[in-house]
C-alpha positions in Angstrom: 20.6 -34.4 9.9 19.0 -31.0 10.6 21.2 -28.0 9.8 20.7 -24.2 9.5 21.2 -22.9 6.0 21.4 -19.4 4.7 18.6 -19.0 2.2 20.0 -17.3 -0.9 23.5 -17.6 0.3 23.5 -14.4 2.4 21.0 -12.0 3.9 19.4 -10.8 7.1 18.9 -13.0 10.2 15.5 -14.1 8.7 17.5 -15.9 5.9 18.5 -18.6 8.4 16.3 -21.6 7.8 16.1 -25.2 9.1 17.0 -27.8 6.4 18.2 -31.3 6.1 21.5 -32.6 4.7 23.2 -36.0 4.7 25.1 -36.9 7.9 28.8 -36.1 7.4 31.4 -38.8 7.7 34.8 -38.3 9.4 37.8 -38.6 7.1 41.3 -39.6 8.2 42.4 -37.8 11.3 38.9 -36.6 12.0 36.1 -37.3 14.5 32.4 -36.8 14.2 30.6 -35.1 17.1 27.0 -35.5 17.9 26.3 -31.8 18.6 24.5 -30.9 21.8 25.2 -27.2 21.7 26.8 -24.6 19.4 28.2 -21.2 20.2 27.0 -18.2 18.2 29.7 -15.7 17.4 30.1 -12.4 15.5 31.9 -14.0 12.6 28.7 -16.1 12.1 26.8 -12.8 11.6 29.4 -11.6 9.1 29.3 -14.8 7.1 25.5 -14.7 7.0 25.8 -11.2 5.6 28.2 -12.4 2.9 31.2 -10.5 4.4 33.2 -13.4 5.8 33.3 -16.4 3.5 34.5 -19.7 4.9 38.1 -20.8 4.2 38.8 -23.3 1.5 37.6 -26.8 2.5 35.4 -25.6 5.4 31.6 -26.3 5.3 29.3 -23.5 4.2 27.2 -24.2 7.4 27.7 -21.6 10.1 29.2 -22.4 13.5 32.8 -22.2 14.8 32.4 -24.1 18.1 30.4 -27.0 19.4 30.1 -29.3 22.4 28.8 -32.8 22.3 29.8 -36.5 22.2 32.1 -38.2 19.8 30.1 -40.9 17.9 32.4 -41.9 15.1 36.2 -41.8 14.6 38.0 -41.6 11.3 41.1 -43.5 10.2 44.4 -42.7 11.8 46.3 -40.3 9.5 49.5 -40.4 11.5 48.9 -37.0 13.2 48.2 -38.6 16.5 44.9 -36.9 17.0 42.4 -39.8 16.7 44.1 -42.1 19.1 43.1 -40.2 22.2 39.3 -40.4 21.5 36.6 -43.1 22.0 32.9 -43.0 21.0 31.0 -41.4 23.8 33.7 -39.0 24.9 32.4 -35.6 25.9 34.2 -32.9 23.9 34.1 -29.3 22.8 35.8 -28.4 19.6 37.0 -25.5 17.4 35.6 -25.7 13.9 36.2 -23.9 10.6 32.4 -24.2 10.1 29.6 -26.6 10.4 28.5 -26.1 14.0 24.8 -25.2 13.4 23.9 -28.9 12.8 23.1 -32.1 14.5 26.6 -33.6 13.6 29.9 -31.9 12.9 33.2 -33.3 11.6 36.3 -31.9 13.2 40.1 -32.4 13.1 40.6 -34.7 16.1 43.4 -32.5 17.3 41.1 -29.5 17.6 38.8 -31.2 20.1 39.3 -30.9 23.9 37.7 -32.9 26.7 34.9 -31.0 28.5 36.1 -30.1 32.0 34.3 -31.7 35.0 31.4 -29.6 36.2 30.5 -28.1 32.8 27.4 -29.0 30.8 27.2 -29.0 27.0 25.9 -25.4 26.9 28.7 -24.0 29.0 31.3 -26.0 27.1 30.0 -24.8 23.7 30.8 -21.2 24.9 34.5 -22.0 25.4 36.5 -22.9 22.2 36.2 -19.9 20.0 36.6 -17.4 22.8 39.3 -19.2 24.8 41.4 -19.9 21.7 41.1 -16.3 20.5 42.0 -14.8 23.9 44.9 -17.2 24.5 46.4 -16.6 21.0 46.0 -12.8 21.1 46.4 -11.8 24.7 48.9 -14.3 26.0 50.8 -15.3 22.8 50.8 -12.2 20.6 50.3 -9.8 23.5 52.6 -11.6 25.9 50.5 -10.6 29.0 52.2 -11.5 32.2 51.3 -11.4 35.9 51.4 -7.9 37.3 50.8 -6.2 34.0 47.6 -4.3 33.0 45.3 -5.4 30.2 42.8 -3.0 28.6 39.8 -4.7 27.0 37.5 -2.8 24.7 34.1 -4.5 24.2 34.6 -6.2 27.6 31.1 -7.7 27.9 31.2 -9.5 24.6 31.8 -13.2 24.5 35.5 -12.7 24.0 35.6 -9.8 26.5 34.1 -11.7 29.4 36.5 -14.5 28.7 39.5 -12.2 28.5 38.6 -10.6 31.8 38.6 -13.9 33.6 41.7 -15.4 31.9 43.7 -12.2 32.6 42.7 -12.3 36.2 43.5 -16.0 36.5 47.0 -15.2 35.2 47.5 -12.5 37.8 47.1 -9.4 35.6 45.2 -6.2 36.3 42.2 -5.5 34.0 40.7 -2.3 32.8 37.4 -2.8 30.9 35.4 -0.6 28.6 31.8 -1.1 27.6 28.7 1.0 27.0 26.0 1.6 29.6 25.8 1.2 33.4 24.6 -2.4 33.3 27.5 -3.6 31.2 29.9 -1.6 33.3 28.7 -3.3 36.5 28.8 -6.7 34.8 32.5 -6.2 33.9 33.3 -5.4 37.5 31.4 -8.4 38.7 33.4 -10.6 36.3 36.6 -9.4 37.9 37.7 -6.1 36.1 39.7 -3.9 38.4 38.4 -0.7 36.6 35.3 -0.6 34.5 34.7 2.4 32.2 31.4 3.4 30.6 32.5 4.6 27.2 29.2 6.3 26.6 29.8 8.8 29.4 33.3 8.5 30.8 36.4 10.2 29.5 38.2 7.0 28.7 41.5 8.7 27.8 41.6 10.6 31.0 40.7 7.6 33.1 43.4 5.5 31.5 46.0 8.2 32.1 44.9 8.4 35.8 45.2 4.6 36.0 48.9 4.8 35.0 48.5 3.4 31.5 48.4 -0.2 30.2 50.7 -2.9 29.0 48.5 -4.7 26.6 45.3 -3.7 24.6 42.8 -6.2 23.3 41.0 -4.1 20.7 37.8 -5.2 19.1 36.6 -1.7 18.3 39.2 -0.4 15.9 39.3 3.1 14.5 37.5 5.0 17.2 39.9 4.0 19.9 43.2 4.0 18.0 44.5 7.2 19.4 43.3 6.4 22.9 45.1 3.1 22.7 48.4 4.5 21.6 48.3 7.2 24.2 47.5 4.7 27.0 50.2 2.2 26.2 53.3 2.1 28.4 56.8 1.8 26.8 57.1 -1.8 25.3 53.3 -2.0 25.2 51.5 -4.4 22.9 48.3 -3.4 21.0 46.4 -6.4 19.6 43.6 -5.8 17.1 41.1 -8.7 16.6 38.1 -6.8 15.2 37.2 -3.4 13.8 33.6 -2.7 14.7 34.0 1.1 14.4 36.0 0.9 11.2 39.4 -0.3 10.0 41.1 3.0 9.1 42.5 5.5 11.5 45.4 8.0 11.6 48.0 7.5 14.3 51.3 9.1 15.2 53.9 6.6 14.2 56.6 8.5 16.2 54.9 7.3 19.4 55.2 3.7 18.1 59.0 4.3 17.7 59.6 6.3 20.8 57.8 3.9 23.1 58.8 0.7 21.2 55.1 -0.3 20.9 54.2 -3.5 19.1 51.0 -3.2 17.0 49.7 -6.6 15.8 46.5 -8.5 15.2 45.2 -11.8 13.9 42.2 -13.9 12.9 41.8 -17.5 14.0 39.6 -19.2 11.5 42.0 -19.3 8.5 45.0 -20.6 10.5 46.5 -23.9 9.2 45.2 -27.1 10.9 48.6 -27.8 12.4 48.7 -24.3 14.0 45.3 -24.8 15.5 46.4 -28.2 16.8 49.4 -26.5 18.5 47.1 -23.9 20.0 44.7 -26.5 21.2 47.4 -28.3 23.1 48.6 -25.0 24.7 45.1 -24.1 25.7 44.5 -27.5 27.3 47.8 -27.2 29.3 47.4 -23.6 30.4 43.7 -22.6 30.4 41.9 -25.9 31.1 43.1 -25.9 34.7 41.6 -22.4 35.1 38.3 -23.7 33.7 38.4 -26.8 35.9 39.0 -24.7 39.0 36.1 -22.3 38.2 38.4 -19.3 37.6 37.3 -19.1 34.0 33.6 -19.8 33.2 32.4 -17.6 30.4 28.8 -16.7 31.2 26.0 -17.8 28.8 23.7 -14.9 28.4 21.0 -16.6 26.3 20.2 -19.9 24.7 18.0 -20.7 21.7 16.9 -23.9 20.0 18.7 -24.7 16.7 15.5 -24.0 14.9 15.5 -20.4 16.3 19.0 -19.5 15.0 17.6 -16.4 13.4 16.4 -15.2 16.8 19.8 -15.9 18.2 21.4 -13.8 15.5 19.0 -10.9 16.2 19.8 -11.1 19.9 23.5 -10.9 19.2 23.1 -8.1 16.7 21.1 -6.0 19.2 24.3 -5.7 21.2 22.7 -5.8 24.7 24.1 -9.2 25.6 26.7 -9.8 28.4 28.6 -13.0 27.6 27.8 -15.8 25.1 24.8 -16.8 23.0 24.4 -20.6 22.5 22.2 -22.8 20.3 20.8 -26.0 21.9 20.8 -28.8 19.4 
């Protein structure tokens, strides 16, 4: 099969090269997917740079989400995953790695049926972002109808998904991004308030809006104090990336006085059983929103698999609104 390899093990986008490897075979409890499209995510950029090694047992090939058709099914391992699938089933799947390839092997419990009305490109934009938002905004953050969610980096792949999922759940959304085009895009996706962090006084605007209940923070250090000041009593601050740095000084007394919960997580290294539990919860709660059209993460750009380097450069430029997807 054709795959994308990182020449030298790490490097710039130009280190991504098309190569051939043996087709993978599914083990017990696994299915093999003939990949039609693969999502491109920021963790892929970090892994390419040598800053985010794959977890033990995961392929060294990039790619955390795919969509395609099941073409081979492994033996039943007693987990109950393989029994629901048949060759030819259209699925999208969360991976620990291996998506930038013509075939990918996945734990059968981590695959979900592609909702009606979605093509492979749209479906490939779902797993990594939807799983991440559900785990962090709705489980760790406990967002409820009527509450206010603040999203930093709101026009990223995760951000555009978070806007739509929060709105589908009946929450109010305040979005921050940089530049008038991104600010307008966040509003078009359903944000109630969209702030341009390059010109607006974000702290003052959040105070005028009455504060927030949950923060989905992908920026980190630069917004730490703003987040803490904006959170209402019993607020939840969820950190999933630190693009501006991981170290900041905050006033711990505000955490205590307002009973703030500060938490965070990563998705990739979670145990297989935990990802299976999360997949089932996503299918029950979020898939009806996707099927109804309430959640449809926009695909900003597509590239052929052979042009993975161009896809990485596009994502690194930071001008995108929504997802970048490889066509396989």
